[in-house]
N, CA and C of each residue as an Amber inpcrd file, in Angstrom:
protein
   714
  -0.3500000  82.5170000 -34.1550000  -0.2750000  83.9070000 -33.7050000
   1.1860000  84.3430000 -33.5390000   1.3920000  85.6370000 -33.6060000
   2.7490000  86.1840000 -33.5510000   3.3220000  86.1360000 -32.1390000
   4.6420000  86.0260000 -32.0590000   5.3230000  86.0670000 -30.7610000
   5.4670000  87.5010000 -30.2650000   5.6030000  88.4320000 -31.2160000
   5.8240000  89.8390000 -30.8840000   4.6290000  90.6640000 -31.3460000
   4.0800000  91.4720000 -30.4600000   2.9930000  92.3840000 -30.8130000
   3.4860000  93.8140000 -30.6210000   3.4060000  94.6030000 -31.6930000
   3.7460000  96.0270000 -31.6310000   2.4430000  96.8120000 -31.7140000
   2.0900000  97.4830000 -30.6360000   0.8670000  98.2830000 -30.5770000
   1.2430000  99.7570000 -30.6110000   0.7600000 100.4640000 -31.6220000
   1.0910000 101.8820000 -31.7300000  -0.1600000 102.7510000 -31.6100000
   0.0890000 103.9900000 -31.1830000  -0.9810000 104.9680000 -31.0610000
  -0.5950000 106.2660000 -31.7370000  -1.3070000 107.3150000 -31.3860000
  -1.1630000 108.5970000 -32.0820000   0.2550000 109.1510000 -32.0460000
   1.0240000 108.8070000 -31.0080000   2.3650000 109.3600000 -30.8590000
   3.2930000 109.0360000 -32.0080000   3.1370000 107.8710000 -32.6070000
   4.0450000 107.4980000 -33.6980000   3.7500000 108.3290000 -34.9570000
   2.4820000 108.6980000 -35.1520000   2.1230000 109.4860000 -36.3310000
   2.2550000 110.9860000 -36.0970000   2.2310000 111.3950000 -34.8480000
   2.3750000 112.8210000 -34.5430000   3.6970000 113.3610000 -35.0730000
   4.7300000 112.5040000 -35.0730000   6.0350000 112.9210000 -35.5980000
   5.9840000 113.2190000 -37.0860000   4.9920000 112.6720000 -37.7660000
   4.8370000 112.9160000 -39.2040000   3.8910000 114.0780000 -39.4780000
   3.4630000 114.7420000 -38.4150000   2.6360000 115.9300000 -38.5850000
   1.1400000 115.6980000 -38.5520000   0.7190000 114.5040000 -38.1540000
  -0.7170000 114.2360000 -38.0440000  -1.1760000 114.5980000 -36.6400000
  -2.0710000 115.5640000 -36.5610000  -2.5280000 116.0350000 -35.2500000
  -3.3700000 114.9680000 -34.5730000  -3.2810000 114.9260000 -33.2520000
  -4.0150000 113.9270000 -32.4830000  -5.2580000 114.5370000 -31.8790000
  -6.1550000 113.6920000 -31.4640000  -7.4170000 114.0900000 -30.8800000
  -7.2650000 114.9310000 -29.6340000  -6.1180000 114.7550000 -28.9330000
  -5.8920000 115.5450000 -27.7230000  -5.0890000 116.8220000 -27.9810000
  -4.6520000 117.0110000 -29.2310000  -3.8990000 118.2110000 -29.5730000
  -4.8160000 119.4290000 -29.6400000  -4.2410000 120.5870000 -29.4040000
  -4.9740000 121.8230000 -29.6450000  -4.6630000 122.2740000 -31.0660000
  -5.6000000 122.9820000 -31.6720000  -5.3870000 123.4810000 -33.0160000
  -5.9010000 122.5330000 -34.0710000  -5.9680000 123.0210000 -35.3120000
  -6.3680000 122.1980000 -36.4380000  -7.8110000 121.7460000 -36.3770000
  -8.0710000 120.6210000 -37.0310000  -9.4340000 120.1160000 -37.1640000
 -10.0950000 119.8290000 -35.8280000  -9.2910000 119.4370000 -34.8580000
  -9.8680000 119.0310000 -33.5740000 -10.4300000 120.2110000 -32.7990000
 -10.0790000 121.4360000 -33.1720000 -10.6950000 122.6020000 -32.5330000
 -11.7820000 123.2170000 -33.4060000 -11.7580000 122.9000000 -34.6980000
 -12.7790000 123.4280000 -35.6090000 -14.1270000 122.7540000 -35.3930000
 -14.0980000 121.5320000 -34.9230000 -15.3240000 120.7370000 -34.8000000
 -15.5210000 120.2520000 -33.3670000 -16.7870000 120.1100000 -32.9840000
 -17.1410000 119.5370000 -31.6920000 -17.1120000 118.0130000 -31.8460000
 -16.1810000 117.3670000 -31.1500000 -15.9980000 115.9260000 -31.3070000
 -17.2640000 115.1480000 -30.9440000 -18.0010000 115.6420000 -29.9730000
 -19.2280000 114.9480000 -29.5800000 -20.2960000 115.0280000 -30.6660000
 -20.1150000 115.9500000 -31.5930000 -21.0680000 116.1150000 -32.6910000
 -20.6840000 115.2700000 -33.9050000 -19.3800000 115.1720000 -34.2080000
 -18.9690000 114.5200000 -35.4630000 -18.2970000 113.1560000 -35.2920000
 -18.0700000 112.7220000 -34.0750000 -17.3630000 111.4460000 -33.8730000
 -18.1600000 110.4350000 -33.0640000 -19.4380000 110.6680000 -32.8720000
 -20.2600000 109.7870000 -32.0530000 -21.0120000 108.7580000 -32.8940000
 -21.4900000 107.7270000 -32.2240000 -22.2080000 106.6500000 -32.9020000
 -23.4440000 107.1730000 -33.6420000 -24.0260000 108.3040000 -33.1850000
 -25.2300000 108.8370000 -33.8270000 -24.9440000 110.0660000 -34.6900000
 -23.6710000 110.3460000 -34.9390000 -23.3230000 111.5620000 -35.6810000
 -23.8660000 111.5670000 -37.1110000 -23.8510000 110.4130000 -37.7630000
 -24.3390000 110.3580000 -39.1400000 -25.8510000 110.5090000 -39.2270000
 -26.5200000 110.2480000 -38.1390000 -27.9760000 110.4190000 -38.1070000
 -28.3330000 111.8590000 -37.7750000 -27.6570000 112.4200000 -36.7820000
 -28.0080000 113.7580000 -36.2970000 -27.3160000 114.8850000 -37.0540000
 -26.0960000 114.6330000 -37.5130000 -25.3080000 115.7070000 -38.1360000
 -24.5550000 115.1450000 -39.3520000 -25.2850000 114.5850000 -40.2790000
 -24.6740000 113.8700000 -41.3930000 -23.7010000 114.7320000 -42.2010000
 -24.1410000 115.8780000 -42.6660000 -23.3040000 116.7110000 -43.5380000
 -22.0370000 117.1580000 -42.8310000 -22.1680000 117.5810000 -41.5890000
 -21.0100000 118.0550000 -40.8270000 -20.0300000 116.9180000 -40.5600000
 -20.5620000 115.7510000 -40.2680000 -19.7100000 114.5860000 -39.9950000
 -18.9400000 114.1690000 -41.2410000 -19.6200000 114.1060000 -42.3680000
 -18.9530000 113.7630000 -43.6280000 -17.8810000 114.8040000 -43.9580000
 -18.2000000 116.0620000 -43.7470000 -17.2440000 117.1520000 -44.0040000
 -15.9900000 116.9960000 -43.1560000 -16.1630000 116.6870000 -41.8920000
 -15.0390000 116.5230000 -40.9790000 -14.1120000 115.3940000 -41.4490000
 -14.6910000 114.2590000 -41.8050000 -13.8560000 113.1290000 -42.2270000
 -13.2680000 113.3240000 -43.6180000 -13.9570000 114.0730000 -44.4700000
 -13.3560000 114.4380000 -45.7550000 -12.0860000 115.2570000 -45.5230000
 -12.1400000 116.1710000 -44.5700000 -10.9740000 117.0040000 -44.2690000
  -9.8510000 116.1790000 -43.6460000 -10.2010000 115.2420000 -42.7870000
  -9.1850000 114.3770000 -42.1820000  -8.5240000 113.4970000 -43.2450000
  -9.3210000 113.0330000 -44.1910000  -8.7770000 112.2020000 -45.2680000
  -7.8170000 113.0210000 -46.1280000  -8.2160000 114.2400000 -46.4490000
  -7.3620000 115.1030000 -47.2660000  -6.0820000 115.4840000 -46.5180000
  -6.1890000 115.6090000 -45.1920000  -5.0520000 116.0320000 -44.3710000
  -3.8880000 115.0460000 -44.4330000  -4.1710000 113.7590000 -44.6230000
  -3.0940000 112.7660000 -44.5750000  -2.4160000 112.5560000 -45.9270000
  -2.9320000 113.2020000 -46.9750000  -2.3830000 112.9520000 -48.3130000
  -0.8980000 113.2760000 -48.4050000  -0.4850000 114.3990000 -47.8340000
   0.9140000 114.8110000 -47.9750000   1.8000000 114.3980000 -46.8000000
   1.2580000 113.6250000 -45.8750000   2.0450000 113.1970000 -44.7180000
   2.8760000 111.9710000 -45.0900000   4.1060000 111.9510000 -44.5950000
   5.0350000 110.8760000 -44.9320000   5.3900000 110.0440000 -43.6990000
   5.6390000 108.7510000 -43.8780000   6.0360000 107.9130000 -42.7390000
   7.3830000 108.3700000 -42.2030000   7.5560000 108.2380000 -40.9100000
   8.8350000 108.6090000 -40.3140000   9.7010000 107.3570000 -40.1120000
  10.8380000 107.5670000 -39.5200000  11.8210000 106.4920000 -39.3550000
  11.2450000 105.2980000 -38.5830000  10.4080000 105.5670000 -37.6030000
   9.8310000 104.4700000 -36.8110000   8.9330000 103.5910000 -37.6690000
   8.0980000 104.1980000 -38.5030000   7.2510000 103.4110000 -39.4100000
   8.1110000 102.5240000 -40.3120000   9.1940000 103.1050000 -40.8240000
  10.0390000 102.3760000 -41.7830000  10.7590000 101.1940000 -41.1290000
  11.2370000 101.3810000 -39.9050000  11.9320000 100.2900000 -39.2110000
  10.9510000  99.1710000 -38.8690000   9.7470000  99.5270000 -38.4500000
   8.7360000  98.5040000 -38.1480000   8.3820000  97.7310000 -39.4180000
   8.3160000  98.4370000 -40.5410000   8.0680000  97.7660000 -41.8210000
   9.1810000  96.7660000 -42.1280000  10.4260000  97.1610000 -41.9060000
  11.5550000  96.2610000 -42.1630000  11.5120000  95.0370000 -41.2470000
  11.1530000  95.2500000 -39.9940000  11.0230000  94.1310000 -39.0550000
   9.9450000  93.1510000 -39.5080000   8.8190000  93.7080000 -39.9260000
   7.7130000  92.8610000 -40.3930000   8.1290000  92.0710000 -41.6210000
   8.9010000  92.6880000 -42.5040000   9.3910000  91.9820000 -43.6960000
  10.2710000  90.7970000 -43.3120000  11.1240000  91.0030000 -42.3060000
  12.0810000  89.9500000 -41.9240000  11.4290000  88.8520000 -41.0960000
  10.4450000  89.2190000 -40.3040000   9.8150000  88.2480000 -39.3870000
   8.2970000  88.2750000 -39.5810000   7.8840000  88.0070000 -40.7810000
   6.4830000  88.1780000 -41.1820000   5.4900000  87.4930000 -40.2430000
   5.7750000  86.2490000 -39.8860000   4.8150000  85.4870000 -39.0840000
   5.0430000  85.6310000 -37.5760000   6.1370000  86.2360000 -37.2050000
   6.4680000  86.3550000 -35.7840000   6.0920000  87.7060000 -35.1850000
   5.7380000  88.6720000 -36.0410000   5.4150000  90.0210000 -35.5540000
   4.0310000  90.4300000 -36.0310000   3.2100000  90.9110000 -35.1030000
   1.9080000  91.4930000 -35.4350000   1.9930000  93.0020000 -35.2200000
   1.6460000  93.7530000 -36.2470000   1.6510000  95.2080000 -36.1580000
   0.2020000  95.6690000 -36.0000000  -0.0960000  96.2440000 -34.8490000
  -1.4570000  96.6660000 -34.5130000  -1.4250000  98.1620000 -34.2150000
  -2.3490000  98.9200000 -34.7950000  -2.3450000 100.3570000 -34.5480000
  -3.7380000 100.8780000 -34.2240000  -3.7630000 101.8720000 -33.3630000
  -5.0060000 102.5840000 -33.0770000  -5.2380000 103.6970000 -34.0930000
  -4.2420000 103.9490000 -34.9310000  -4.3100000 105.0560000 -35.8780000
  -5.0930000 104.6760000 -37.1350000  -5.7630000 105.6730000 -37.7020000
  -6.5620000 105.4380000 -38.9050000  -5.8460000 105.9380000 -40.1650000
  -4.6430000 106.4640000 -40.0070000  -3.8880000 106.9390000 -41.1640000
  -3.2480000 105.7550000 -41.9020000  -2.5760000 106.0670000 -43.0110000
  -1.9680000 105.0210000 -43.8320000  -0.4440000 105.1440000 -43.8790000
   0.1580000 105.6070000 -42.7880000   1.6050000 105.8190000 -42.7940000
   2.3910000 104.5080000 -42.8300000   1.9030000 103.4650000 -42.1870000
   2.5740000 102.1690000 -42.3080000   2.5180000 101.6790000 -43.7540000
   1.3640000 101.8740000 -44.3800000   1.2170000 101.4540000 -45.7720000
   2.1090000 102.3060000 -46.6860000   2.2140000 103.5920000 -46.4070000
   3.1050000 104.4460000 -47.1960000   4.5690000 104.0370000 -47.0100000
   4.8750000 103.4460000 -45.8630000   6.2400000 102.9610000 -45.6170000
   6.5170000 101.6640000 -46.3640000   5.4750000 101.0890000 -46.9560000
   5.6690000  99.8870000 -47.7690000   4.9710000  98.6420000 -47.2660000
   4.2690000  98.7350000 -46.1360000   3.5630000  97.5640000 -45.6250000
   2.2900000  97.3220000 -46.4080000   1.9230000  96.0610000 -46.5680000
   0.6650000  95.7160000 -47.2070000  -0.4770000  96.0110000 -46.2350000
  -1.6160000  96.3950000 -46.7830000  -2.7710000  96.7190000 -45.9410000
  -3.1080000  95.5550000 -45.0130000  -3.0150000  94.3430000 -45.5330000
  -3.3860000  93.1700000 -44.7280000  -2.3760000  92.8620000 -43.6230000
  -1.2170000  93.4940000 -43.6550000  -0.1970000  93.2620000 -42.6270000
  -0.2840000  94.2450000 -41.4680000  -1.2490000  95.1700000 -41.5230000
  -1.4470000  96.1340000 -40.4430000  -2.8650000  95.9650000 -39.9070000
  -2.9840000  95.7520000 -38.6230000  -4.3090000  95.6330000 -38.0030000
  -4.7160000  97.0180000 -37.5120000  -5.6620000  97.6460000 -38.2100000
  -6.1620000  98.9730000 -37.8370000  -7.3790000  98.7970000 -36.9320000
  -7.2020000  99.0370000 -35.6650000  -8.2680000  98.7810000 -34.6970000
  -9.4650000  99.7070000 -34.8530000  -9.2170000 100.9280000 -35.2740000
 -10.2880000 101.9300000 -35.2860000 -10.6900000 102.3660000 -36.6890000
 -10.3440000 101.5550000 -37.6770000 -10.7250000 101.8770000 -39.0430000
  -9.5530000 102.3930000 -39.8550000  -9.8550000 102.7260000 -41.1100000
  -8.7990000 103.1040000 -42.0580000  -9.3110000 104.2660000 -42.9030000
  -8.7050000 105.4220000 -42.7290000  -9.2090000 106.6650000 -43.3000000
  -9.3660000 106.6640000 -44.8260000  -8.4450000 106.0630000 -45.5930000
  -8.6120000 106.1150000 -47.0510000  -9.7900000 105.3020000 -47.5890000
 -10.4750000 104.5720000 -46.7310000 -11.5840000 103.7420000 -47.1960000
 -12.9180000 104.2460000 -46.6590000 -13.9760000 103.8840000 -47.3950000
 -15.3520000 104.1600000 -46.9660000 -16.1140000 102.8440000 -46.9880000
 -17.2400000 102.8210000 -46.2860000 -17.9740000 101.5580000 -46.1260000
 -19.4620000 101.7770000 -46.3600000 -20.1020000 100.7860000 -46.9260000
 -21.5500000 100.8370000 -47.1030000 -22.2390000 100.8280000 -45.7420000
 -23.2600000 101.6840000 -45.6140000 -23.9750000 101.7640000 -44.3260000
 -24.9240000 100.5860000 -44.1050000 -25.2460000  99.8760000 -45.1550000
 -26.0770000  98.6810000 -45.0130000 -25.2120000  97.5810000 -44.4030000
 -25.5440000  97.1580000 -43.2000000 -24.7170000  96.1850000 -42.4890000
 -24.6580000  94.8370000 -43.2000000 -25.6760000  94.4940000 -43.9580000
 -25.6470000  93.2230000 -44.6940000 -24.7170000  93.3060000 -45.8960000
 -24.6140000  94.4750000 -46.4880000 -23.7000000  94.6750000 -47.6230000
 -22.2940000  94.9440000 -47.0920000 -22.1480000  96.0580000 -46.3970000
 -20.8880000  96.4260000 -45.7060000 -19.6530000  96.3920000 -46.6110000
 -19.8390000  96.6220000 -47.9180000 -18.6970000  96.6490000 -48.8330000
 -17.7890000  97.8470000 -48.4940000 -16.4990000  97.6320000 -48.6540000
 -15.5070000  98.6640000 -48.3530000 -14.8200000  99.0700000 -49.6510000
 -14.6300000 100.3850000 -49.8120000 -14.0090000 100.9080000 -51.0370000
 -12.8840000 101.8710000 -50.6600000 -11.7700000 101.7370000 -51.3570000
 -10.6380000 102.6330000 -51.1570000 -10.8150000 103.8480000 -52.0630000
 -10.9820000 105.0330000 -51.4620000 -11.1610000 106.2460000 -52.2670000
  -9.9640000 107.1920000 -52.1250000  -8.9080000 106.6990000 -51.4920000
  -7.7090000 107.5160000 -51.3440000  -7.9550000 108.7330000 -50.4720000
  -7.7710000 109.9140000 -51.0420000  -7.8780000 111.1500000 -50.2620000
  -9.0380000 112.0170000 -50.7460000  -9.9320000 111.4320000 -51.5350000
 -11.0490000 112.1830000 -52.1160000 -12.1670000 112.4210000 -51.0980000
 -13.0240000 113.3500000 -51.4330000 -14.2520000 113.5460000 -50.6590000
 -15.1690000 112.3600000 -50.9020000 -15.9170000 111.9820000 -49.8880000
 -16.7860000 110.8090000 -49.9930000 -17.7770000 110.9670000 -51.1440000
 -18.3360000 112.1550000 -51.3270000 -19.3630000 112.3720000 -52.3570000
 -18.8180000 112.2320000 -53.7720000 -17.4860000 112.3350000 -53.9140000
 -16.8880000 112.2480000 -55.2550000 -16.8140000 110.8120000 -55.7600000
 -17.0370000 109.8650000 -54.8670000 -17.0070000 108.4410000 -55.2560000
 -18.4380000 107.9520000 -55.4450000 -18.8300000 107.7260000 -56.6670000
 -20.1690000 107.2010000 -56.9960000 -21.2890000 107.9890000 -56.3100000
 -21.0930000 109.3120000 -56.2370000 -22.0810000 110.1990000 -55.6220000
 -22.3620000 109.8250000 -54.1620000 -21.3530000 109.2390000 -53.5030000
 -21.4970000 108.9170000 -52.0840000 -22.3350000 107.6880000 -51.8050000
 -22.5840000 106.8730000 -52.8410000 -23.4290000 105.6880000 -52.6510000
 -22.6740000 104.4140000 -53.0110000 -23.0500000 103.3320000 -52.3930000
 -22.4070000 102.0360000 -52.6060000 -22.6870000 101.5450000 -54.0300000
 -21.6600000 101.2660000 -54.8150000 -21.8700000 100.7420000 -56.1710000
 -22.5730000  99.3850000 -56.1870000 -22.4710000  98.6750000 -55.0900000
 -23.0490000  97.3300000 -55.0090000 -24.5430000  97.3600000 -54.7600000
 -24.9930000  98.1870000 -53.7810000 -26.4100000  98.1410000 -53.4000000
 -27.1110000  99.4940000 -53.4230000 -26.3640000 100.5820000 -53.6280000
 -26.9870000 101.8970000 -53.7210000 -27.1990000 102.6160000 -52.4040000
 -26.8440000 101.9570000 -51.2990000 -26.9800000 102.5930000 -49.9840000
 -25.8910000 103.6560000 -49.7990000 -26.1800000 104.6510000 -48.9810000
 -25.1810000 105.6830000 -48.7000000 -23.9220000 105.0740000 -48.0840000
 -22.7900000 105.6800000 -48.4130000 -21.5150000 105.2790000 -47.8210000
 -21.2140000 106.1070000 -46.5850000 -20.2570000 105.6400000 -45.7960000
 -19.8280000 106.3340000 -44.5790000 -18.3210000 106.1910000 -44.4250000
 -17.6950000 107.0470000 -43.6470000 -16.2690000 106.8450000 -43.3430000
 -16.0750000 105.4730000 -42.7000000 -15.0240000 104.7760000 -43.0820000
 -14.7540000 103.4480000 -42.5200000 -13.9430000 103.6020000 -41.2350000
 -14.5780000 104.2650000 -40.2860000 -13.9630000 104.6100000 -39.0090000
 -14.8770000 104.1480000 -37.8890000 -14.3050000 103.7060000 -36.7800000
 -15.1000000 103.3470000 -35.6060000 -15.4060000 104.6170000 -34.8140000
 -16.6640000 105.0070000 -34.7710000 -17.0690000 106.1780000 -34.0020000
 -17.1760000 105.8020000 -32.5180000 -17.1200000 106.8090000 -31.6560000
 -17.3020000 106.5720000 -30.2250000 -18.6660000 105.9240000 -30.0000000
 -18.6590000 104.8430000 -29.2380000 -19.9080000 104.1570000 -28.9220000
 -20.2460000 103.0300000 -29.8790000 -19.4620000 102.8810000 -30.9620000
 -19.6930000 101.7870000 -31.8980000 -18.8230000 100.5810000 -31.5440000
 -19.2470000  99.4210000 -32.0000000 -18.4340000  98.2190000 -31.8090000
 -17.1730000  98.3240000 -32.6700000 -16.0820000  97.7660000 -32.1640000
 -14.8050000  97.7630000 -32.8910000 -14.4370000  96.3130000 -33.1990000
 -14.8330000  95.8190000 -34.3640000 -14.6400000  94.3940000 -34.6940000
 -13.1920000  93.9260000 -34.6320000 -12.2490000  94.8070000 -34.9420000
 -10.8550000  94.3870000 -34.9820000 -10.2680000  94.1390000 -33.5920000
 -11.0160000  94.4890000 -32.5510000 -10.5490000  94.1720000 -31.1980000
 -10.4740000  92.6600000 -30.9890000 -11.2550000  91.9220000 -31.7610000
 -11.1590000  90.4590000 -31.6910000  -9.7800000  90.0000000 -32.1390000
  -9.2480000  90.6480000 -33.1930000  -7.8980000  90.3320000 -33.6540000
  -6.8680000  90.7100000 -32.5920000  -7.0570000  91.8690000 -31.9830000
  -6.1530000  92.3090000 -30.9140000  -6.1410000  91.2820000 -29.7920000
  -7.3210000  90.8880000 -29.3380000  -7.4110000  89.9310000 -28.2310000
  -6.7800000  88.5940000 -28.5950000  -6.9740000  88.1600000 -29.8260000
  -6.3840000  86.8960000 -30.2630000  -4.8620000  86.9740000 -30.2860000
  -4.3260000  88.0970000 -30.7750000  -2.8710000  88.2470000 -30.8620000
  -2.2200000  88.3130000 -29.4840000  -2.8320000  89.0200000 -28.5580000
  -2.1700000  89.1700000 -27.2520000  -2.2600000  87.9100000 -26.4020000
  -3.1470000  86.9840000 -26.7710000  -3.2280000  85.7290000 -26.0280000
  -1.9140000  84.9530000 -26.1030000  -1.2650000  84.9870000 -27.2690000
  -0.0270000  84.2350000 -27.4760000   1.2100000  85.1240000 -27.4810000
   1.0200000  86.3920000 -27.1580000   2.1290000  87.3460000 -27.2200000
   3.1790000  87.0400000 -26.1510000   4.4300000  86.9990000 -26.5780000
   5.5430000  86.8010000 -25.6500000   6.3370000  88.0860000 -25.4320000
   6.3250000  88.9560000 -26.4390000   7.1010000  90.1980000 -26.4120000
   6.1510000  91.3120000 -26.8400000   5.8950000  92.2610000 -25.9510000
   4.8840000  93.2870000 -26.1760000   5.5540000  94.6570000 -26.2440000
   5.2660000  95.4000000 -27.3160000   5.8290000  96.7370000 -27.4980000
   4.6930000  97.7460000 -27.6070000   4.7500000  98.7770000 -26.7960000
   3.7480000  99.8490000 -26.8230000   4.4530000 101.1320000 -27.2400000
   3.9760000 101.7450000 -28.3230000   4.6040000 102.9530000 -28.8470000
   3.5600000 104.0510000 -29.0380000   3.7590000 105.1630000 -28.3590000
   2.9640000 106.3540000 -28.6290000   1.4970000 106.2710000 -28.2860000
   1.1710000 105.6470000 -27.1680000  -0.2250000 105.5990000 -26.7360000
  -0.3310000 105.8680000 -25.2460000  -1.3880000 106.5620000 -24.8630000
  -1.5720000 106.9550000 -23.4640000  -2.0680000 105.8100000 -22.5970000
  -2.6440000 104.7740000 -23.2190000  -3.2240000 103.6820000 -22.4480000
  -4.6300000 103.9840000 -21.9640000  -5.1810000 105.1210000 -22.3710000
  -6.5360000 105.4790000 -21.9400000  -7.6120000 104.7510000 -22.7400000
  -7.3070000 104.4190000 -23.9900000  -8.2870000 103.7290000 -24.8320000
  -8.1230000 102.2180000 -24.7250000  -6.8970000 101.7510000 -24.8190000
  -6.6100000 100.3190000 -24.7020000  -5.7320000 100.0920000 -23.4820000
  -6.1870000  99.2530000 -22.5940000  -5.4480000  98.9330000 -21.3710000
  -4.2560000  98.0500000 -21.7380000  -3.0640000  98.4850000 -21.3860000
  -1.8580000  97.7550000 -21.7900000  -1.1190000  97.1030000 -20.6250000
  -1.4530000  97.4610000 -19.4060000  -0.6870000  96.9820000 -18.2540000
  -0.7570000  95.4750000 -18.0660000  -1.9460000  94.9090000 -18.1810000
  -2.0880000  93.4710000 -17.9230000  -1.3510000  92.6460000 -18.9770000
  -1.3840000  93.0980000 -20.2350000  -0.6590000  92.3800000 -21.2920000
   0.8420000  92.4550000 -21.0470000   1.3220000  93.6530000 -20.6770000
   2.7510000  93.8260000 -20.3980000   3.1950000  92.9260000 -19.2510000
   2.3740000  92.8430000 -18.2120000   2.7170000  92.0240000 -17.0480000
   2.7000000  90.5340000 -17.3680000   1.8440000  90.1580000 -18.2910000
   1.6730000  88.7540000 -18.6560000   2.7970000  88.2460000 -19.5580000
   3.3260000  89.1150000 -20.4010000   4.3240000  88.7020000 -21.3970000
   5.6860000  88.4270000 -20.7730000   6.5300000  87.7310000 -21.5340000
   7.8990000  87.4810000 -21.0920000   8.7090000  88.7760000 -21.0280000
   8.4200000  89.6840000 -21.9790000   9.1830000  90.9340000 -22.0410000
   8.2910000  92.0190000 -22.6340000   8.4040000  93.2300000 -22.1250000
   7.5650000  94.3300000 -22.6110000   8.3480000  95.6310000 -22.6050000
   8.1370000  96.4170000 -23.6460000   8.7880000  97.7190000 -23.7840000
   7.7280000  98.7950000 -23.9440000   7.9050000  99.9000000 -23.2430000
   7.0390000 101.0680000 -23.3650000   7.8420000 102.2210000 -23.9350000
   7.3100000 102.8260000 -24.9930000   7.9470000 104.0090000 -25.5700000
   6.9110000 105.1030000 -25.7790000   6.9660000 106.1050000 -24.9430000
   6.1190000 107.2800000 -25.0550000   6.9710000 108.5330000 -24.8890000
   6.4090000 109.6680000 -25.2210000   7.1370000 110.9200000 -24.9940000
   7.2530000 111.2240000 -23.5040000   6.2100000 110.8540000 -22.7490000
   6.1820000 111.1350000 -21.3160000   5.3160000 110.1060000 -20.6080000
   5.3960000 110.1210000 -19.3010000   4.6190000 109.1730000 -18.5060000
   3.1260000 109.4350000 -18.6370000   2.3340000 108.3710000 -18.5150000
   0.8760000 108.4720000 -18.5400000   0.3110000 107.8610000 -17.2660000
  -0.6900000 108.5060000 -16.7090000  -1.2890000 108.0030000 -15.4680000
  -1.9930000 106.6640000 -15.6950000  -2.2920000 106.3360000 -16.9530000
  -3.0010000 105.0840000 -17.2540000  -2.0570000 103.9080000 -17.4690000
  -0.7520000 104.1690000 -17.4810000   0.2140000 103.1010000 -17.7390000
   1.1490000 102.9240000 -16.5490000   1.2580000 101.6930000 -16.0650000
   2.1150000 101.3860000 -14.9180000   3.4950000 100.9620000 -15.4090000
   4.4820000 101.7780000 -15.1530000   5.8500000 101.4750000 -15.5940000
   6.3480000 100.1410000 -15.0490000   5.8930000  99.7850000 -13.8560000
   6.3970000  98.5630000 -13.2100000   6.0660000  97.3050000 -14.0000000
   5.0690000  97.3810000 -14.8840000   4.6840000  96.2150000 -15.6660000
   5.5350000  96.0340000 -16.9210000   6.4260000  96.9850000 -17.1790000
   7.2730000  96.9350000 -18.3720000   8.7250000  96.6780000 -17.9870000
   9.4170000  95.9100000 -18.8030000  10.8250000  95.6080000 -18.5460000
  11.7330000  96.7550000 -18.9690000  11.3020000  97.5050000 -19.9640000
  12.0870000  98.6490000 -20.4240000  11.1430000  99.7960000 -20.7400000
  11.4870000 100.9880000 -20.2800000  10.6760000 102.1840000 -20.5220000
  11.5660000 103.2360000 -21.1700000  11.1330000 103.7490000 -22.3140000
  11.9060000 104.7560000 -23.0440000  11.0130000 105.9670000 -23.2830000
  11.3180000 107.0700000 -22.6140000  10.5640000 108.2960000 -22.8530000
  11.3340000 109.1440000 -23.8610000  10.8980000 109.0430000 -25.1010000
  11.5690000 109.7340000 -26.2020000  10.6790000 109.6040000 -27.4350000
  11.0080000 110.3220000 -28.4990000  10.2970000 110.1660000 -29.7540000
  10.4600000 108.7270000 -30.2630000   9.4360000 108.2490000 -30.9450000
   9.5010000 106.8930000 -31.4840000  10.6660000 106.7310000 -32.4550000
  10.9390000 107.7610000 -33.2500000  12.0190000 107.6620000 -34.2220000
  13.3860000 107.5870000 -33.5550000  13.4870000 108.0960000 -32.3290000
  14.7430000 107.9830000 -31.5810000  14.8660000 106.6440000 -30.8620000
  13.7370000 106.0960000 -30.4500000  13.7420000 104.8630000 -29.6470000
  13.6950000 103.5910000 -30.4800000  13.2840000 103.7020000 -31.7380000
  12.9490000 102.5000000 -32.5030000  14.1510000 101.5790000 -32.7500000
  15.3490000 102.1130000 -32.8740000  16.5130000 101.2380000 -33.0990000
  16.7720000 100.3400000 -31.8930000  16.6180000 100.8980000 -30.7000000
  16.7800000 100.1100000 -29.4710000  15.7120000  99.0200000 -29.4220000
  14.4820000  99.4050000 -29.7300000  13.3670000  98.4600000 -29.7150000
  13.5980000  97.3500000 -30.7480000  14.0190000  97.7460000 -31.9380000
  14.2520000  96.7640000 -33.0070000  15.3510000  95.7810000 -32.6300000
  16.4120000  96.2820000 -32.0220000  17.5030000  95.3940000 -31.5930000
  17.0090000  94.3790000 -30.5720000  16.1960000  94.8240000 -29.6330000
  15.6630000  93.9180000 -28.6120000  14.7440000  92.8650000 -29.2310000
  13.9240000  93.2950000 -30.1800000  13.0230000  92.3470000 -30.8570000
  13.8270000  91.2930000 -31.6220000  14.8190000  91.7410000 -32.3600000
  15.6230000  90.8010000 -33.1410000  16.3700000  89.8250000 -32.2440000
  16.9230000  90.3080000 -31.1590000  17.6230000  89.4280000 -30.2230000
  16.6710000  88.3790000 -29.6640000  15.4960000  88.8100000 -29.2990000
  14.4900000  87.8930000 -28.7430000  14.0990000  86.8210000 -29.7550000
  13.8150000  87.2370000 -30.9990000  13.3770000  86.2850000 -32.0090000
  14.4750000  85.3320000 -32.4300000  15.6970000  85.8110000 -32.4400000
  16.8070000  84.9480000 -32.8200000  17.1320000  83.9090000 -31.7430000
  16.8320000  84.2650000 -30.4990000  17.0950000  83.3520000 -29.3890000
  15.9490000  82.3910000 -29.1210000  14.7570000  82.7620000 -29.5610000
  13.5770000  81.9370000 -29.2160000  13.3400000  80.8430000 -30.2560000
């Protein structure tokens, strides 16, 4: 397992123009989240749910990685086995920055992909930024079952949390970037590690500053050089 875990949330992608679930405006106001993002949305509101995720997929096509994504990519290149990059985001900005898909742990799914709804098949297909129906008429080429967005809906199990839990068990240096701490509890991991850095735009009631050795309230692209220097110093000394 990696010595350094970098956990990112919506804040790192917001700088690239991707609206967050808590933002006003855009897709998040056009749709009722309880209707299109729930565990039963595909059963109760299939067409609307597919439409919403088709729009979200199309929305990320022209978005570009920012400086923070690029620096994290460079760090991962230099310290491949010592750094785990984990994100709550479903966009592909780390991949656009040059990271391999397998080098990014997407906790909540990956927007450019769709998945077979048959749990025994569960094949995953990369459709880029297309509408789901444009790929094999929306059906799994393997078994013919309908496809779905490869996203973890509210109330569904999140299999990649097992990877998160495994990585933080051995984590010595913990970095939190652009997350409120409301979805993933970060305080206990920060307190447990040898060193922890928090980088958000502003304070969050869900995150205890006292559990972090360094707190930077600023854009990720402004803070990332400081964070990278600290990571490199730690890895070179350890």
